[in-house]
Biopython code that builds the backbone (N, CA, C, O; Angstrom):
import numpy as np
from Bio.PDB.StructureBuilder import StructureBuilder

atoms = [
    (1, "MET", "N", (0.842, -1.186, 0.000)),
    (1, "MET", "CA", (0.000, 0.000, 0.000)),
    (1, "MET", "C", (0.883, 1.244, 0.000)),
    (1, "MET", "O", (1.760, 1.382, 0.853)),
    (2, "ASN", "N", (0.660, 2.137, -0.938)),
    (2, "ASN", "CA", (1.429, 3.371, -1.025)),
    (2, "ASN", "C", (0.796, 4.443, -0.150)),
    (2, "ASN", "O", (-0.427, 4.559, -0.075)),
    (3, "THR", "N", (1.630, 5.210, 0.499)),
    (3, "THR", "CA", (1.162, 6.306, 1.338)),
    (3, "THR", "C", (1.456, 7.623, 0.637)),
    (3, "THR", "O", (2.524, 7.801, 0.053)),
    (4, "GLN", "N", (0.506, 8.539, 0.699)),
    (4, "GLN", "CA", (0.688, 9.858, 0.108)),
    (4, "GLN", "C", (0.502, 10.917, 1.192)),
    (4, "GLN", "O", (-0.238, 10.727, 2.158)),
    (5, "PHE", "N", (1.202, 12.044, 0.999)),
    (5, "PHE", "CA", (1.134, 13.133, 1.952)),
    (5, "PHE", "C", (0.842, 14.441, 1.234)),
    (5, "PHE", "O", (1.300, 14.665, 0.114)),
    (6, "GLU", "N", (0.086, 15.285, 1.880)),
    (6, "GLU", "CA", (-0.068, 16.667, 1.450)),
    (6, "GLU", "C", (0.958, 17.464, 2.247)),
    (6, "GLU", "O", (1.101, 17.254, 3.452)),
    (7, "VAL", "N", (1.671, 18.374, 1.591)),
    (7, "VAL", "CA", (2.695, 19.171, 2.264)),
    (7, "VAL", "C", (2.225, 20.615, 2.359)),
    (7, "VAL", "O", (1.831, 21.225, 1.366)),
    (8, "ILE", "N", (2.274, 21.145, 3.573)),
    (8, "ILE", "CA", (1.847, 22.517, 3.855)),
    (8, "ILE", "C", (3.045, 23.262, 4.423)),
    (8, "ILE", "O", (3.790, 22.710, 5.232)),
    (9, "GLU", "N", (3.236, 24.505, 4.012)),
    (9, "GLU", "CA", (4.301, 25.338, 4.577)),
    (9, "GLU", "C", (3.690, 26.410, 5.465)),
    (9, "GLU", "O", (2.714, 27.065, 5.099)),
    (10, "ARG", "N", (4.287, 26.574, 6.640)),
    (10, "ARG", "CA", (3.875, 27.617, 7.572)),
    (10, "ARG", "C", (5.112, 28.240, 8.196)),
    (10, "ARG", "O", (6.185, 27.637, 8.208)),
    (11, "VAL", "N", (4.953, 29.441, 8.709)),
    (11, "VAL", "CA", (6.047, 30.119, 9.402)),
    (11, "VAL", "C", (5.657, 30.292, 10.863)),
    (11, "VAL", "O", (4.624, 30.882, 11.182)),
    (12, "GLY", "N", (6.502, 29.766, 11.742)),
    (12, "GLY", "CA", (6.302, 29.934, 13.178)),
    (12, "GLY", "C", (7.202, 31.040, 13.692)),
    (12, "GLY", "O", (8.308, 31.237, 13.189)),
    (13, "THR", "N", (6.725, 31.759, 14.695)),
    (13, "THR", "CA", (7.518, 32.836, 15.289)),
    (13, "THR", "C", (7.573, 32.669, 16.804)),
    (13, "THR", "O", (6.666, 32.102, 17.414)),
    (14, "SER", "N", (8.645, 33.169, 17.396)),
    (14, "SER", "CA", (8.801, 33.123, 18.847)),
    (14, "SER", "C", (9.808, 34.182, 19.279)),
    (14, "SER", "O", (10.757, 34.482, 18.556)),
    (15, "ASN", "N", (9.596, 34.731, 20.441)),
    (15, "ASN", "CA", (10.572, 35.653, 21.044)),
    (15, "ASN", "C", (11.565, 34.901, 21.926)),
    (15, "ASN", "O", (12.489, 35.499, 22.478)),
    (16, "VAL", "N", (11.367, 33.569, 22.059)),
    (16, "VAL", "CA", (12.209, 32.763, 22.937)),
    (16, "VAL", "C", (13.326, 32.069, 22.157)),
    (16, "VAL", "O", (14.501, 32.226, 22.489)),
    (17, "SER", "N", (12.962, 31.294, 21.112)),
    (17, "SER", "CA", (13.968, 30.535, 20.362)),
    (17, "SER", "C", (13.376, 29.996, 19.070)),
    (17, "SER", "O", (12.160, 30.002, 18.878)),
    (18, "SER", "N", (14.248, 29.532, 18.189)),
    (18, "SER", "CA", (13.809, 28.871, 16.958)),
    (18, "SER", "C", (13.046, 27.598, 17.286)),
    (18, "SER", "O", (12.044, 27.286, 16.641)),
    (19, "SER", "N", (13.517, 26.859, 18.289)),
    (19, "SER", "CA", (12.840, 25.625, 18.692)),
    (19, "SER", "C", (11.410, 25.891, 19.134)),
    (19, "SER", "O", (10.504, 25.126, 18.803)),
    (20, "GLU", "N", (11.203, 26.959, 19.872)),
    (20, "GLU", "CA", (9.848, 27.315, 20.312)),
    (20, "GLU", "C", (8.977, 27.703, 19.127)),
    (20, "GLU", "O", (7.787, 27.388, 19.101)),
    (21, "ALA", "N", (9.559, 28.382, 18.151)),
    (21, "ALA", "CA", (8.804, 28.759, 16.947)),
    (21, "ALA", "C", (8.338, 27.511, 16.211)),
    (21, "ALA", "O", (7.203, 27.455, 15.738)),
    (22, "ILE", "N", (9.207, 26.511, 16.110)),
    (22, "ILE", "CA", (8.851, 25.256, 15.446)),
    (22, "ILE", "C", (7.763, 24.533, 16.231)),
    (22, "ILE", "O", (6.758, 24.113, 15.658)),
    (23, "LYS", "N", (7.957, 24.388, 17.535)),
    (23, "LYS", "CA", (6.969, 23.685, 18.356)),
    (23, "LYS", "C", (5.604, 24.341, 18.273)),
    (23, "LYS", "O", (4.589, 23.654, 18.159)),
    (24, "ASP", "N", (5.572, 25.670, 18.329)),
    (24, "ASP", "CA", (4.293, 26.390, 18.302)),
    (24, "ASP", "C", (3.559, 26.177, 16.984)),
    (24, "ASP", "O", (2.354, 25.924, 16.984)),
    (25, "VAL", "N", (4.269, 26.275, 15.861)),
    (25, "VAL", "CA", (3.605, 26.147, 14.561)),
    (25, "VAL", "C", (3.146, 24.706, 14.321)),
    (25, "VAL", "O", (2.093, 24.489, 13.721)),
    (26, "VAL", "N", (3.914, 23.729, 14.776)),
    (26, "VAL", "CA", (3.526, 22.332, 14.590)),
    (26, "VAL", "C", (2.344, 21.984, 15.496)),
    (26, "VAL", "O", (1.422, 21.289, 15.068)),
    (27, "LYS", "N", (2.364, 22.455, 16.731)),
    (27, "LYS", "CA", (1.237, 22.197, 17.642)),
    (27, "LYS", "C", (-0.054, 22.820, 17.112)),
    (27, "LYS", "O", (-1.117, 22.205, 17.180)),
    (28, "LYS", "N", (0.041, 24.022, 16.594)),
    (28, "LYS", "CA", (-1.139, 24.699, 16.041)),
    (28, "LYS", "C", (-1.678, 23.927, 14.841)),
    (28, "LYS", "O", (-2.890, 23.758, 14.706)),
    (29, "ALA", "N", (-0.789, 23.460, 13.974)),
    (29, "ALA", "CA", (-1.223, 22.670, 12.819)),
    (29, "ALA", "C", (-1.880, 21.374, 13.280)),
    (29, "ALA", "O", (-2.873, 20.939, 12.697)),
    (30, "HIS", "N", (-1.330, 20.754, 14.324)),
    (30, "HIS", "CA", (-1.869, 19.482, 14.818)),
    (30, "HIS", "C", (-3.271, 19.658, 15.414)),
    (30, "HIS", "O", (-4.039, 18.698, 15.472)),
    (31, "GLU", "N", (-3.606, 20.855, 15.849)),
    (31, "GLU", "CA", (-4.974, 21.129, 16.320)),
    (31, "GLU", "C", (-5.955, 21.105, 15.144)),
    (31, "GLU", "O", (-7.137, 20.819, 15.334)),
    (32, "GLU", "N", (-5.479, 21.399, 13.942)),
    (32, "GLU", "CA", (-6.327, 21.454, 12.752)),
    (32, "GLU", "C", (-6.395, 20.111, 12.028)),
    (32, "GLU", "O", (-7.437, 19.762, 11.473)),
    (33, "PHE", "N", (-5.292, 19.354, 12.027)),
    (33, "PHE", "CA", (-5.227, 18.059, 11.343)),
    (33, "PHE", "C", (-4.109, 17.241, 11.972)),
    (33, "PHE", "O", (-3.271, 17.769, 12.704)),
    (34, "ARG", "N", (-4.107, 15.945, 11.676)),
    (34, "ARG", "CA", (-3.079, 15.060, 12.234)),
    (34, "ARG", "C", (-1.770, 15.256, 11.467)),
    (34, "ARG", "O", (-1.689, 14.957, 10.276)),
    (35, "VAL", "N", (-0.769, 15.750, 12.149)),
    (35, "VAL", "CA", (0.553, 15.979, 11.551)),
    (35, "VAL", "C", (1.302, 14.653, 11.514)),
    (35, "VAL", "O", (1.427, 13.981, 12.538)),
    (36, "SER", "N", (1.799, 14.274, 10.343)),
    (36, "SER", "CA", (2.576, 13.044, 10.208)),
    (36, "SER", "C", (4.065, 13.298, 10.399)),
    (36, "SER", "O", (4.763, 12.484, 11.003)),
    (37, "TRP", "N", (4.553, 14.419, 9.889)),
    (37, "TRP", "CA", (5.970, 14.760, 10.004)),
    (37, "TRP", "C", (6.145, 16.263, 9.765)),
    (37, "TRP", "O", (5.230, 16.930, 9.281)),
    (38, "PHE", "N", (7.315, 16.785, 10.106)),
    (38, "PHE", "CA", (7.627, 18.186, 9.820)),
    (38, "PHE", "C", (9.120, 18.337, 9.571)),
    (38, "PHE", "O", (9.930, 17.518, 10.004)),
    (39, "GLU", "N", (9.460, 19.406, 8.863)),
    (39, "GLU", "CA", (10.856, 19.689, 8.524)),
    (39, "GLU", "C", (11.056, 21.199, 8.554)),
    (39, "GLU", "O", (10.347, 21.930, 7.862)),
    (40, "ALA", "N", (12.013, 21.675, 9.349)),
    (40, "ALA", "CA", (12.370, 23.095, 9.355)),
    (40, "ALA", "C", (13.218, 23.356, 8.115)),
    (40, "ALA", "O", (14.271, 22.742, 7.943)),
    (41, "ILE", "N", (12.762, 24.270, 7.246)),
    (41, "ILE", "CA", (13.464, 24.469, 5.978)),
    (41, "ILE", "C", (14.145, 25.823, 5.850)),
    (41, "ILE", "O", (15.020, 26.003, 5.003)),
    (42, "GLU", "N", (13.753, 26.759, 6.674)),
    (42, "GLU", "CA", (14.341, 28.102, 6.569)),
    (42, "GLU", "C", (14.269, 28.773, 7.934)),
    (42, "GLU", "O", (13.247, 28.692, 8.615)),
    (43, "GLU", "N", (15.342, 29.431, 8.332)),
    (43, "GLU", "CA", (15.385, 30.076, 9.638)),
    (43, "GLU", "C", (15.891, 31.509, 9.469)),
    (43, "GLU", "O", (16.873, 31.762, 8.770)),
    (44, "ARG", "N", (15.212, 32.415, 10.111)),
    (44, "ARG", "CA", (15.629, 33.816, 10.072)),
    (44, "ARG", "C", (15.124, 34.496, 11.340)),
    (44, "ARG", "O", (14.512, 33.860, 12.198)),
    (45, "GLY", "N", (15.385, 35.773, 11.445)),
    (45, "GLY", "CA", (14.911, 36.519, 12.597)),
    (45, "GLY", "C", (14.852, 37.995, 12.282)),
    (45, "GLY", "O", (15.250, 38.448, 11.209)),
    (46, "ARG", "N", (14.349, 38.718, 13.237)),
    (46, "ARG", "CA", (14.289, 40.171, 13.079)),
    (46, "ARG", "C", (14.336, 40.815, 14.455)),
    (46, "ARG", "O", (14.115, 40.163, 15.476)),
    (47, "VAL", "N", (14.625, 42.085, 14.458)),
    (47, "VAL", "CA", (14.587, 42.873, 15.684)),
    (47, "VAL", "C", (13.355, 43.763, 15.588)),
    (47, "VAL", "O", (13.205, 44.526, 14.634)),
    (48, "THR", "N", (12.474, 43.660, 16.583)),
    (48, "THR", "CA", (11.241, 44.431, 16.567)),
    (48, "THR", "C", (11.524, 45.894, 16.897)),
    (48, "THR", "O", (12.645, 46.248, 17.260)),
    (49, "GLN", "N", (10.511, 46.733, 16.770)),
    (49, "GLN", "CA", (10.663, 48.154, 17.097)),
    (49, "GLN", "C", (11.001, 48.364, 18.574)),
    (49, "GLN", "O", (11.589, 49.380, 18.944)),
    (50, "ASP", "N", (10.624, 47.391, 19.419)),
    (50, "ASP", "CA", (10.929, 47.463, 20.848)),
    (50, "ASP", "C", (12.308, 46.911, 21.184)),
    (50, "ASP", "O", (12.703, 46.887, 22.350)),
    (51, "GLY", "N", (13.049, 46.462, 20.154)),
    (51, "GLY", "CA", (14.379, 45.922, 20.376)),
    (51, "GLY", "C", (14.388, 44.446, 20.733)),
    (51, "GLY", "O", (15.442, 43.896, 21.053)),
    (52, "GLU", "N", (13.234, 43.795, 20.682)),
    (52, "GLU", "CA", (13.152, 42.370, 20.979)),
    (52, "GLU", "C", (13.596, 41.560, 19.760)),
    (52, "GLU", "O", (13.419, 41.988, 18.619)),
    (53, "ILE", "N", (14.169, 40.393, 20.016)),
    (53, "ILE", "CA", (14.545, 39.481, 18.936)),
    (53, "ILE", "C", (13.357, 38.562, 18.666)),
    (53, "ILE", "O", (12.774, 38.008, 19.597)),
    (54, "GLU", "N", (13.003, 38.404, 17.401)),
    (54, "GLU", "CA", (11.941, 37.477, 17.015)),
    (54, "GLU", "C", (12.537, 36.431, 16.086)),
    (54, "GLU", "O", (13.120, 36.767, 15.055)),
    (55, "PHE", "N", (12.390, 35.167, 16.450)),
    (55, "PHE", "CA", (12.844, 34.055, 15.629)),
    (55, "PHE", "C", (11.706, 33.655, 14.696)),
    (55, "PHE", "O", (10.551, 33.573, 15.113)),
    (56, "GLN", "N", (12.040, 33.405, 13.429)),
    (56, "GLN", "CA", (11.050, 32.994, 12.433)),
    (56, "GLN", "C", (11.587, 31.739, 11.745)),
    (56, "GLN", "O", (12.727, 31.710, 11.282)),
    (57, "VAL", "N", (10.742, 30.694, 11.685)),
    (57, "VAL", "CA", (11.165, 29.453, 11.065)),
    (57, "VAL", "C", (10.082, 28.974, 10.102)),
    (57, "VAL", "O", (8.924, 28.812, 10.488)),
    (58, "LYS", "N", (10.470, 28.748, 8.844)),
    (58, "LYS", "CA", (9.536, 28.173, 7.863)),
    (58, "LYS", "C", (9.606, 26.663, 8.003)),
    (58, "LYS", "O", (10.685, 26.069, 8.016)),
    (59, "VAL", "N", (8.422, 26.052, 8.109)),
    (59, "VAL", "CA", (8.335, 24.626, 8.369)),
    (59, "VAL", "C", (7.449, 23.961, 7.323)),
    (59, "VAL", "O", (6.358, 24.447, 7.026)),
    (60, "LYS", "N", (7.922, 22.848, 6.765)),
    (60, "LYS", "CA", (7.079, 21.991, 5.925)),
    (60, "LYS", "C", (6.411, 20.993, 6.841)),
    (60, "LYS", "O", (7.068, 20.370, 7.675)),
    (61, "ILE", "N", (5.107, 20.837, 6.692)),
    (61, "ILE", "CA", (4.346, 19.930, 7.526)),
    (61, "ILE", "C", (3.666, 18.908, 6.616)),
    (61, "ILE", "O", (2.956, 19.269, 5.678)),
    (62, "GLY", "N", (3.895, 17.620, 6.910)),
    (62, "GLY", "CA", (3.292, 16.547, 6.124)),
    (62, "GLY", "C", (2.026, 16.038, 6.776)),
    (62, "GLY", "O", (1.979, 15.768, 7.976)),
    (63, "LYS", "N", (0.986, 15.915, 5.941)),
    (63, "LYS", "CA", (-0.316, 15.435, 6.396)),
    (63, "LYS", "C", (-0.686, 14.238, 5.531)),
    (63, "LYS", "O", (-0.762, 14.359, 4.309)),
    (64, "LYS", "N", (-0.914, 13.096, 6.144)),
    (64, "LYS", "CA", (-1.252, 11.888, 5.397)),
    (64, "LYS", "C", (-2.628, 12.048, 4.756)),
    (64, "LYS", "O", (-3.580, 12.483, 5.404)),
    (65, "ILE", "N", (-2.721, 11.685, 3.456)),
    (65, "ILE", "CA", (-4.020, 11.770, 2.772)),
    (65, "ILE", "C", (-4.467, 10.399, 2.301)),
    (65, "ILE", "O", (-5.535, 10.269, 1.704)),
]
sb = StructureBuilder()
sb.init_structure("model")
sb.init_model(0)
sb.init_chain("A")
sb.init_seg("    ")
for serial, (resi, resn, name, xyz) in enumerate(atoms, 1):
    if name == "N":
        sb.init_residue(resn, " ", resi, " ")
    sb.init_atom(name, np.array(xyz, "f"), 0.0, 1.0, " ", f" {name:<3s}", serial, name[0])
structure = sb.get_structure()
């Protein structure tokens, strides 16, 4: 039996760490559908107007179809 996946890209953000950004975006996706796998594909950040560091991570999320 062949398995197929739908792949969705989302960007998670966090003021704490890249890991927190990934966890938050994957948990949120899992509330909407059953997440089969995920892959962090791009990492960046920015400094907000308040001087805070914001981590941004683009994540591919696999959903079994």
